[in-house]
C-alpha positions in Angstrom: -0.8 -3.8 -27.8 -4.6 -5.1 -28.4 -5.2 -7.0 -25.1 -7.0 -5.0 -22.3 -5.7 -4.6 -18.9 -8.2 -7.2 -17.5 -6.9 -9.6 -20.1 -3.4 -9.2 -19.1 -4.2 -9.0 -15.3 -5.7 -12.4 -15.5 -2.4 -13.9 -16.9 -0.5 -13.2 -13.7 -3.3 -12.9 -11.0 -6.6 -14.6 -10.3 -9.3 -12.1 -10.6 -12.3 -12.4 -8.3 -15.4 -10.5 -8.4 -16.1 -8.4 -5.3 -20.0 -8.2 -5.4 -23.2 -10.2 -4.5 -24.5 -9.0 -7.8 -25.1 -12.4 -9.7 -25.5 -10.7 -13.1 -22.2 -8.8 -12.7 -20.4 -11.9 -11.8 -21.9 -13.5 -15.1 -20.9 -10.5 -17.1 -17.2 -10.8 -15.9 -16.6 -14.5 -15.4 -14.2 -14.3 -12.7 -12.7 -17.5 -11.3 -13.9 -16.9 -7.7 -16.1 -14.4 -6.1 -16.4 -13.0 -2.6 -19.4 -11.2 -0.7 -19.6 -9.3 2.3 -22.7 -8.3 4.6 -23.0 -5.1 2.8 -22.9 -6.6 -0.5 -25.3 -9.2 0.3 -27.7 -6.5 2.0 -27.6 -4.6 -1.2 -28.2 -7.6 -3.6 -31.1 -8.5 -1.3 -32.6 -5.3 -1.9 -32.5 -5.5 -5.7 -35.8 -6.7 -7.7 -34.1 -9.3 -9.6 -33.1 -11.3 -6.4 -36.4 -11.2 -4.6 -37.0 -14.6 -5.3 -33.9 -15.9 -3.8 -34.8 -13.9 -0.8 -38.6 -15.0 -0.7 -37.5 -18.6 -1.0 -35.0 -18.4 1.9 -37.7 -16.7 4.1 -40.1 -19.2 3.3 -37.8 -22.2 4.1 -36.6 -20.4 7.4 -40.2 -20.1 8.4 -40.9 -23.8 7.8 -37.6 -24.5 9.8 -38.3 -22.3 12.6 -41.9 -23.2 13.1 -45.2 -21.5 13.1 -44.8 -20.1 16.6 -41.5 -18.6 15.9 -41.5 -14.7 15.8 -40.8 -12.9 12.5 -37.6 -11.5 14.0 -36.5 -15.1 14.8 -37.3 -16.2 11.4 -35.5 -13.4 10.1 -32.4 -14.1 11.9 -32.4 -17.7 10.8 -33.1 -16.4 7.0 -30.1 -14.1 7.2 -27.9 -17.1 8.2 -29.3 -19.0 5.3 -29.2 -16.0 2.9 -25.5 -15.8 2.4 -25.5 -19.4 1.3 -28.4 -19.2 -1.0 -26.3 -16.4 -2.8 -23.2 -18.4 -2.7 -24.9 -21.3 -4.4 -26.0 -19.3 -7.1 -22.6 -17.7 -7.5 -21.0 -21.3 -7.8 -23.3 -22.2 -10.6 -21.3 -19.4 -12.4 -17.7 -19.4 -11.3 -15.4 -22.3 -11.6 -13.7 -21.7 -8.5 -14.5 -20.7 -4.9 -16.9 -18.2 -3.1 -16.3 -16.6 0.2 -19.1 -16.8 2.6 -18.8 -14.5 5.9 -19.4 -15.5 9.4 -21.6 -12.9 11.2 -19.3 -10.1 12.0 -20.9 -9.6 15.5 -19.1 -12.8 16.4 -15.6 -11.4 15.5 -14.1 -11.7 19.2 -15.7 -15.0 19.9 -13.4 -17.8 18.8 -15.9 -20.7 19.6 -19.1 -19.1 18.2 -17.1 -18.2 15.0 -16.0 -22.1 14.9 -19.6 -23.0 15.2 -21.1 -20.9 12.6 -18.3 -21.8 10.2 -19.2 -25.3 10.6 -22.8 -24.8 10.1 -22.1 -22.8 6.9 -20.1 -25.7 5.6 -22.7 -28.1 6.4 -25.4 -26.1 4.6 -23.1 -26.2 1.4 -22.3 -29.9 1.8 -25.8 -30.8 2.5 -26.5 -29.7 -1.2 -23.7 -31.3 -2.6 -21.0 -28.4 -2.7 -17.4 -29.6 -1.7 -15.8 -27.6 1.2 -12.9 -26.8 -1.3 -15.2 -24.6 -3.2 -16.1 -22.5 0.0 -13.9 -20.0 1.9 -15.2 -19.1 5.2 -14.7 -15.4 5.5 -13.7 -14.3 9.0 -12.5 -11.0 10.6 -8.9 -10.9 11.6 -9.1 -10.3 15.1 -6.8 -12.6 17.5 -9.8 -14.5 18.2 -10.9 -15.0 14.5 -7.4 -15.9 13.6 -7.4 -18.6 16.2 -10.9 -19.9 14.8 -9.3 -20.2 11.4 -6.5 -22.2 12.8 -8.8 -24.8 14.3 -10.9 -24.8 11.0 -8.2 -25.3 8.7 -7.1 -28.2 10.4 -10.5 -29.6 9.9 -10.3 -29.0 6.2 -12.5 -25.9 6.3 -10.6 -23.0 4.4 -10.7 -19.5 5.5 -10.4 -16.0 4.1 -9.2 -13.7 6.7 -10.9 -10.2 6.1 -10.7 -6.7 7.5 -6.9 -7.0 7.5 -5.1 -3.7 7.6 -1.9 -4.3 9.7 1.4 -6.3 9.0 1.0 -8.1 12.4 -2.6 -9.4 11.4 -1.0 -10.9 8.2 1.8 -12.8 9.7 -0.6 -14.0 12.5 -2.9 -15.3 9.8 0.1 -17.1 7.8 1.4 -18.7 11.0 -2.2 -20.0 11.9 -2.4 -21.7 8.3 -5.2 -19.6 6.9 -5.7 -20.3 3.2 -6.2 -16.7 2.2 -6.0 -13.1 3.6 -7.8 -10.2 2.1 -6.0 -6.9 3.0 -8.1 -4.0 2.6 -6.4 -1.6 0.2 -8.8 1.1 -0.4 -9.9 1.6 3.3 -5.9 1.8 4.2 -5.9 4.7 1.5 -9.1 6.3 3.1 -7.6 6.5 6.7 -4.4 8.0 5.6 -6.1 10.8 3.4 -8.3 11.4 6.3 -5.6 11.6 8.9 -2.8 13.3 7.0 -4.9 15.9 5.0 -3.3 14.7 2.0 -6.0 14.3 -0.7 -4.3 12.0 -3.2 -1.4 9.5 -3.6 0.4 8.3 -6.6 -0.3 4.5 -7.0 3.2 3.5 -6.2 3.0 5.5 -3.0 -0.4 4.5 -1.9 -0.4 3.3 1.7 -2.5 0.5 1.0 -0.7 -0.8 -2.0 2.5 -0.6 -0.1 0.8 -2.7 2.8 -0.3 -5.5 0.5 3.3 -5.3 -1.3 5.1 -5.7 2.1 2.7 -8.6 3.2 3.1 -10.2 -0.3 6.9 -10.1 -0.2 6.9 -11.3 3.2 5.0 -14.4 2.5 6.9 -15.3 -0.6 10.3 -14.7 1.1 9.5 -17.3 3.9 7.6 -19.7 1.8 4.1 -19.4 3.3 1.3 -20.9 1.6 -1.4 -18.4 2.6 -2.6 -16.6 -0.5 -2.6 -12.9 -0.6 -5.7 -11.2 -2.2 -5.9 -7.6 -2.2 -9.4 -5.9 -1.7 -11.4 -2.8 -1.4 -10.0 -0.9 -4.3 -10.6 2.9 -4.8 -9.1 3.2 -8.5 -7.3 0.9 -11.1 -4.0 2.6 -10.3 -4.0 0.6 -7.0 -4.9 -2.6 -8.9 -2.3 -2.2 -11.7 0.4 -1.6 -8.9 -0.5 -5.1 -7.6 -0.4 -6.9 -10.8 1.0 -10.2 -9.9 -0.4 -10.6 -6.6 -1.9 -14.0 -6.0 -5.6 -12.9 -6.2 -7.5 -9.4 -6.5 -10.9 -8.9 -5.6 -12.4 -6.3 -7.8 -15.8 -4.5 -7.9 -17.8 -4.5 -11.2 -17.4 -0.9 -11.8 -13.5 -1.3 -11.8 -13.6 -4.6 -13.8 -15.5 -2.7 -16.4 -12.8 0.1 -16.4 -10.0 -2.8 -16.6 -11.8 -4.5 -19.6 -12.5 -1.2 -21.6 -8.9 -0.1 -21.1 -6.0 -1.2 -23.6 -2.2 -0.5 -22.5 0.5 -2.6 -21.5 0.5 -3.9 -17.8 3.9 -4.8 -16.4 4.1 -7.2 -13.6 4.8 -5.7 -10.2 4.9 -8.6 -7.7 6.7 -11.9 -8.4 7.8 -14.5 -5.9 11.4 -14.4 -7.3 11.9 -10.9 -6.5 10.7 -11.4 -3.1 13.0 -14.2 -2.7 16.0 -11.9 -3.1 14.9 -9.4 -0.5 16.4 -8.9 2.8 13.5 -9.3 5.3 13.4 -10.0 8.8 11.1 -12.7 10.2 8.6 -11.8 12.7 7.0 -14.1 15.1 3.5 -13.0 16.6 2.1 -14.6 19.7 -0.9 -12.9 21.5 1.1 -10.5 23.5 3.0 -9.3 20.3 -0.1 -9.1 18.5 -2.1 -6.9 21.0 1.0 -4.7 21.4 1.4 -4.4 17.4 -2.2 -3.7 17.1 -2.5 -1.0 19.6 0.6 0.7 18.4 -0.8 0.8 14.7 -3.8 3.0 15.0 -4.7 2.9 11.6 -5.0 -0.9 11.9 -6.9 -1.0 15.3 -9.4 1.7 14.1 -10.2 0.4 10.8 -10.7 -3.2 12.2 -13.0 -1.9 14.6 -14.8 0.3 12.2 -15.0 -2.4 9.7 -16.6 -4.9 12.2 -19.0 -2.1 13.3 -20.1 -1.5 9.5 -20.6 -5.1 8.8 -22.6 -5.7 12.1 -24.8 -2.6 11.2 -25.4 -4.0 7.6 -26.4 -7.5 9.1 -28.9 -5.7 11.5 -30.3 -3.8 8.5 -30.7 -7.0 6.5 -32.3 -8.6 9.4 -34.7 -5.7 9.5 -35.6 -5.9 6.1 -35.8 -9.7 6.0 -38.5 -9.3 8.8 -40.3 -6.6 7.1 -40.4 -8.8 3.7 -41.7 -11.8 5.7 -44.3 -10.0 7.1 -45.5 -8.9 3.7 -45.2 -12.7 2.4 -47.3 -13.9 5.3 -49.7 -11.0 4.9 -50.1 -11.7 1.1 -50.5 -15.4 2.0 -53.6 -14.6 4.4 -54.8 -12.6 1.3 -54.4 -15.4 -1.0 -56.1 -17.9 1.0 -59.1 -15.5 1.7 -59.4 -14.9 -2.0 -59.3 -18.7 -2.8 -61.8 -19.2 -0.2 -64.0 -16.2 -1.4 -63.7 -17.5 -5.1 -65.0 -20.9 -4.2 -68.0 -19.3 -2.4 -69.0 -17.4 -5.5 -67.9 -19.5 -8.3 -71.1 -21.4 -8.2 -70.5 -23.7 -11.3 -66.8 -24.4 -10.7 -65.8 -23.1 -14.2 -63.1 -20.9 -12.7 -64.7 -17.6 -13.2 -67.4 -15.6 -11.3 -69.9 -14.1 -13.7 -72.3 -11.0 -12.7 -74.9 -13.5 -12.3 -73.2 -15.7 -9.7 -72.1 -12.6 -7.7 -74.3 -11.9 -4.9 -72.3 -8.7 -3.8 -72.9 -5.1 -4.8 -72.5 -4.2 -8.7 -69.9 -1.6 -7.3 -67.5 -4.2 -5.8 -68.0 -6.5 -8.9 -66.9 -3.7 -11.3 -63.7 -2.9 -8.9 -62.6 -6.4 -9.0 -63.5 -6.9 -12.7 -60.1 -5.0 -13.7 -60.2 -6.0 -17.5 -63.9 -5.2 -17.7 -64.8 -8.6 -19.5 -67.8 -9.2 -17.2 -66.3 -11.8 -15.2 -63.8 -12.0 -12.2 -60.6 -14.4 -12.7 -58.9 -15.8 -9.3 -56.1 -13.4 -9.9 -58.4 -10.3 -9.9 -60.0 -11.5 -6.6 -56.6 -12.0 -5.0 -55.3 -8.4 -6.3 -58.6 -6.8 -5.2 -58.4 -8.4 -1.7 -54.7 -7.7 -1.3 -55.6 -3.8 -2.2 -58.3 -3.8 0.2 -55.8 -5.2 2.8 -53.2 -2.6 2.2 -55.9 0.2 2.6 -57.0 -1.3 5.8 -53.6 -1.6 7.5 -52.6 2.0 6.2 
């Protein structure tokens, strides 16, 4: 056997990259990619993506208007940033990208629908078909109802933060395109609450949860796709070989790619069809009751929404700070440009010592490369440094 585990996995399962890091997506060439607020927040702080962030902020400022506060512009930019990353990702992957609705709207059906429509409109405005986008929504009862409405409009949904079987059944009955049950987070809960520090892959509670959901869907012919997510180790991934999709972090993709060995299929529709499984119907009363009874699902859903909400709040803060720096720099650039025009008497693009009417000490400080003249870039850099000293 010379094939890597990743090569074999791709023969039976669609591999999705779970990252906002565009370079990592390019490295592993998955069919689809999915992001979440935490991943976008992390990617937005990487130097290689500062251009995307800055362009988004500038566009948001123009859209919001000169009188809008930095926090208002940052809020608008955050709504646009996930789509900006999504567009970059769609230039790489041949399939779909998941873009998430603000987690703070997880219990508001109408606002979730409005934001989802707005996200799709942004993609379609630049020529991206809605078939290439999955709107990511938390698997609350309200989120599932929003997905039901959106799916009827041809807006495809990825129901995330899914931990309980009742959530999965409700999503399938609502006609959701895809669900993302969180394998690793389920394992985390069991390790914390049982005192058990490890599970064999086949005993892993997260693996068992996804296996049960997958078999139920295939048994009863639901079209909703199952995409296992949030893995802690490749053992979990290997136990779900054959699942419709698996979204995997770059670190685990690298481990799968560098490991050679035989990978048997663990999940299949044919096997599920032969199983004796009782059908469940989930209305709101049943959902609420089962959710209250499932302490793991109720705790992890609330924790996940809170975590994603905090990531969004951090992102908004970072965007507001970045916007302030950009706009301060714009002020410096304009001041430098005006000052340069004043001193560049002959208009040749340089200020010589003879043209300079200030002190020699300032001229020497601005003449960084010591060539006896000040270039526009040196003027801007010098004023920028002076500004930073002033604001400190």
